[in-house]
C-alpha positions as CSV (number, residue, x, y, z in Angstrom):
1,M,2.3,-18.4,-0.6
2,A,0.5,-20.4,2.0
3,K,-2.3,-19.3,4.1
4,G,-1.2,-17.6,7.3
5,T,2.1,-16.4,5.6
6,R,3.8,-13.5,7.3
7,Y,5.3,-10.9,5.0
8,T,8.0,-8.6,6.0
9,P,7.2,-4.8,6.1
10,E,9.8,-4.4,3.2
11,F,7.9,-6.9,1.2
12,R,4.6,-5.1,1.8
13,A,6.1,-1.8,1.0
14,K,7.5,-3.0,-2.2
15,A,4.0,-4.6,-3.1
16,V,2.4,-1.3,-2.4
17,R,4.8,0.8,-4.3
18,L,4.5,-1.7,-7.4
19,L,0.7,-1.2,-7.1
20,A,1.1,2.7,-7.2
21,E,3.4,2.5,-10.1
22,S,1.3,0.2,-12.2
23,R,-2.3,1.6,-11.3
24,S,-2.5,3.8,-14.5
25,S,-1.9,0.6,-16.7
26,Y,-5.2,-0.9,-15.5
27,S,-8.9,0.0,-16.2
28,S,-9.7,-0.1,-12.4
29,E,-8.2,-0.3,-9.1
30,T,-9.6,-3.7,-8.5
31,N,-7.9,-5.0,-11.7
32,A,-4.6,-3.3,-10.8
33,I,-4.7,-5.1,-7.3
34,S,-5.5,-8.4,-8.7
35,A,-2.8,-8.3,-11.2
36,V,0.0,-6.9,-8.9
37,A,-1.0,-9.6,-6.3
38,K,-1.1,-12.4,-8.6
39,D,2.6,-12.9,-9.4
40,P,4.0,-13.2,-5.9
41,G,0.7,-15.1,-4.8
42,I,-0.5,-12.3,-2.5
43,A,-4.2,-12.4,-1.6
44,P,-5.7,-9.3,-3.3
45,E,-7.6,-8.4,-0.1
46,S,-4.1,-8.4,1.7
47,L,-2.5,-6.1,-0.9
48,R,-5.7,-3.7,-0.7
49,R,-5.4,-3.7,3.2
50,W,-1.6,-2.9,3.0
51,R,-2.3,0.0,0.6
52,N,-5.1,1.3,2.8
53,Q,-2.6,1.0,5.8
54,S,0.1,2.8,3.9
55,D,-2.3,5.6,2.9
56,A,-3.3,6.1,6.5
57,T,0.3,6.2,7.7
58,V,1.2,8.9,5.1
59,A,-1.9,10.8,6.1
60,E,-0.8,10.8,9.7
61,E,2.5,11.8,9.0
62,T,1.4,14.6,6.8
63,R,-0.9,15.8,9.5
64,Q,1.9,15.5,12.2
65,S,4.3,17.5,10.0
66,A,1.5,20.2,9.4
67,E,0.9,20.5,13.2
68,D,4.7,20.7,13.8
69,A,5.1,23.5,11.4
70,M,2.1,25.4,12.8
71,A,3.6,24.9,16.4
72,E,6.8,26.5,15.2
73,L,5.0,29.6,14.2
């Protein structure tokens, strides 16, 4: 896709999910990111950033859930 293209949150989530599912098929994370990003024309660094953002979101949700569970005790 062209430079400056905006991707929907759904598209980003699907790309990150595909990366997670296909990671074990590649010798390194860099190779997996490059391969997954190539087909739809995503910049590899964009996919890496989306994955990092997704990881941070999951970590925050997990932390919040743990805090909520502790507060209920």
